[in-house]
ZADO-1210 file (C-alpha; in nm, 4 decimals, padded with zeros to 6 digits):
<atoms>
<atom x="06.9456" y="-03.1997" z="-11.1971" code="UNK" pos="1"/>
<atom x="07.2698" y="-03.1109" z="-11.3218" code="UNK" pos="2"/>
<atom x="07.1335" y="-02.7680" z="-11.4613" code="UNK" pos="3"/>
<atom x="06.8979" y="-02.7547" z="-11.1508" code="UNK" pos="4"/>
<atom x="07.2045" y="-02.7951" z="-10.9055" code="UNK" pos="5"/>
<atom x="07.4626" y="-02.5140" z="-11.0380" code="UNK" pos="6"/>
<atom x="07.1669" y="-02.2570" z="-11.1258" code="UNK" pos="7"/>
<atom x="07.0529" y="-02.3028" z="-10.7254" code="UNK" pos="8"/>
<atom x="07.2252" y="-02.1981" z="-10.4468" code="UNK" pos="9"/>
<atom x="07.0926" y="-02.5233" z="-10.3023" code="UNK" pos="10"/>
<atom x="07.4817" y="-02.7409" z="-10.1788" code="UNK" pos="11"/>
<atom x="07.2108" y="-03.0535" z="-10.2538" code="UNK" pos="12"/>
<atom x="06.9575" y="-03.1576" z="-10.4004" code="UNK" pos="13"/>
<atom x="06.6625" y="-03.4453" z="-10.4143" code="UNK" pos="14"/>
<atom x="06.5954" y="-03.6666" z="-10.7122" code="UNK" pos="15"/>
<atom x="06.2787" y="-03.8084" z="-10.6432" code="UNK" pos="16"/>
<atom x="06.0612" y="-04.0884" z="-10.9129" code="UNK" pos="17"/>
<atom x="05.7421" y="-04.0127" z="-10.9919" code="UNK" pos="18"/>
<atom x="05.6119" y="-04.1927" z="-10.7323" code="UNK" pos="19"/>
<atom x="05.7603" y="-03.9063" z="-10.4316" code="UNK" pos="20"/>
<atom x="06.0487" y="-04.1669" z="-10.3253" code="UNK" pos="21"/>
<atom x="06.3743" y="-04.0231" z="-10.2894" code="UNK" pos="22"/>
<atom x="06.6016" y="-04.2381" z="-10.5392" code="UNK" pos="23"/>
<atom x="06.9213" y="-04.0054" z="-10.5031" code="UNK" pos="24"/>
<atom x="07.0668" y="-03.6988" z="-10.3468" code="UNK" pos="25"/>
<atom x="07.3156" y="-03.5075" z="-10.5666" code="UNK" pos="26"/>
<atom x="07.6027" y="-03.2636" z="-10.4308" code="UNK" pos="27"/>
<atom x="07.7539" y="-02.9544" z="-10.5373" code="UNK" pos="28"/>
<atom x="08.0729" y="-03.2030" z="-10.4931" code="UNK" pos="29"/>
<atom x="07.9360" y="-03.4648" z="-10.7215" code="UNK" pos="30"/>
<atom x="07.9570" y="-03.2369" z="-10.9710" code="UNK" pos="31"/>
<atom x="08.2984" y="-03.1399" z="-10.9211" code="UNK" pos="32"/>
<atom x="08.3685" y="-03.5292" z="-10.9317" code="UNK" pos="33"/>
<atom x="08.2632" y="-03.5990" z="-11.2489" code="UNK" pos="34"/>
<atom x="08.4305" y="-03.2920" z="-11.3550" code="UNK" pos="35"/>
<atom x="08.8036" y="-03.4187" z="-11.2530" code="UNK" pos="36"/>
<atom x="08.7042" y="-03.7706" z="-11.2744" code="UNK" pos="37"/>
<atom x="08.5325" y="-03.8085" z="-11.6528" code="UNK" pos="38"/>
<atom x="08.6550" y="-04.1525" z="-11.6861" code="UNK" pos="39"/>
<atom x="08.5443" y="-04.2891" z="-11.3418" code="UNK" pos="40"/>
<atom x="08.3687" y="-04.6380" z="-11.4688" code="UNK" pos="41"/>
<atom x="07.9944" y="-04.5981" z="-11.3976" code="UNK" pos="42"/>
<atom x="07.7034" y="-04.8095" z="-11.4749" code="UNK" pos="43"/>
<atom x="07.3918" y="-04.7163" z="-11.7358" code="UNK" pos="44"/>
<atom x="07.2439" y="-04.5186" z="-11.4062" code="UNK" pos="45"/>
<atom x="07.5782" y="-04.3249" z="-11.3704" code="UNK" pos="46"/>
<atom x="07.6343" y="-04.4409" z="-11.0529" code="UNK" pos="47"/>
<atom x="07.9735" y="-04.5814" z="-10.9628" code="UNK" pos="48"/>
<atom x="08.0981" y="-04.9637" z="-11.0034" code="UNK" pos="49"/>
<atom x="08.1982" y="-05.1521" z="-10.6785" code="UNK" pos="50"/>
<atom x="08.3631" y="-05.4607" z="-10.6410" code="UNK" pos="51"/>
<atom x="08.4593" y="-05.6900" z="-10.3669" code="UNK" pos="52"/>
<atom x="08.7613" y="-05.8961" z="-10.2885" code="UNK" pos="53"/>
<atom x="08.6584" y="-06.3045" z="-10.1219" code="UNK" pos="54"/>
<atom x="08.8447" y="-06.5517" z="-10.0232" code="UNK" pos="55"/>
<atom x="08.8272" y="-06.9323" z="-10.0777" code="UNK" pos="56"/>
<atom x="08.6317" y="-06.9434" z="-09.7417" code="UNK" pos="57"/>
<atom x="08.2961" y="-07.1429" z="-09.7117" code="UNK" pos="58"/>
<atom x="08.2128" y="-06.8812" z="-09.4947" code="UNK" pos="59"/>
<atom x="08.2508" y="-06.6638" z="-09.7496" code="UNK" pos="60"/>
<atom x="08.0014" y="-06.7842" z="-09.9750" code="UNK" pos="61"/>
<atom x="07.7304" y="-06.6190" z="-09.7330" code="UNK" pos="62"/>
<atom x="07.9601" y="-06.2543" z="-09.7999" code="UNK" pos="63"/>
<atom x="07.9103" y="-06.3695" z="-10.1554" code="UNK" pos="64"/>
<atom x="07.4974" y="-06.3902" z="-10.1500" code="UNK" pos="65"/>
<atom x="07.5193" y="-06.1003" z="-09.9196" code="UNK" pos="66"/>
<atom x="07.7666" y="-05.9035" z="-10.1348" code="UNK" pos="67"/>
<atom x="07.5548" y="-05.9650" z="-10.4789" code="UNK" pos="68"/>
<atom x="07.1860" y="-05.8451" z="-10.3178" code="UNK" pos="69"/>
<atom x="07.3408" y="-05.5854" z="-10.1894" code="UNK" pos="70"/>
<atom x="07.3904" y="-05.5300" z="-10.5904" code="UNK" pos="71"/>
<atom x="07.8072" y="-05.5414" z="-10.5991" code="UNK" pos="72"/>
<atom x="07.8803" y="-05.5196" z="-10.9698" code="UNK" pos="73"/>
<atom x="08.2086" y="-05.7455" z="-10.9634" code="UNK" pos="74"/>
<atom x="08.3667" y="-05.9956" z="-10.7290" code="UNK" pos="75"/>
<atom x="08.6892" y="-06.1227" z="-10.6997" code="UNK" pos="76"/>
<atom x="08.8001" y="-06.4750" z="-10.5537" code="UNK" pos="77"/>
<atom x="09.1746" y="-06.4198" z="-10.3623" code="UNK" pos="78"/>
<atom x="09.3358" y="-06.7325" z="-10.2944" code="UNK" pos="79"/>
<atom x="09.6444" y="-06.5958" z="-10.1667" code="UNK" pos="80"/>
<atom x="09.6615" y="-06.8615" z="-09.8933" code="UNK" pos="81"/>
<atom x="09.7544" y="-07.0947" z="-10.2093" code="UNK" pos="82"/>
<atom x="09.5121" y="-07.3820" z="-10.0050" code="UNK" pos="83"/>
<atom x="09.2027" y="-07.3834" z="-10.2081" code="UNK" pos="84"/>
</atoms>
């Protein structure tokens, strides 16, 4: 995909699966960011890893479930209120 995007005059390149489903959209800016930030933390699919912070309140449990369902890579528990 990188080679095709570099050689074409297109700004964006759709990446599709064998079932012809769109799985990614690469842009020239993506290539530049990869060159500028080679040490960015990425997963095995070369996607940026994502973390989220939550509190210790009971309502945050629902947020954890939603974050996990969305594919978050790490969750940080912030107990700064001091009452947990």
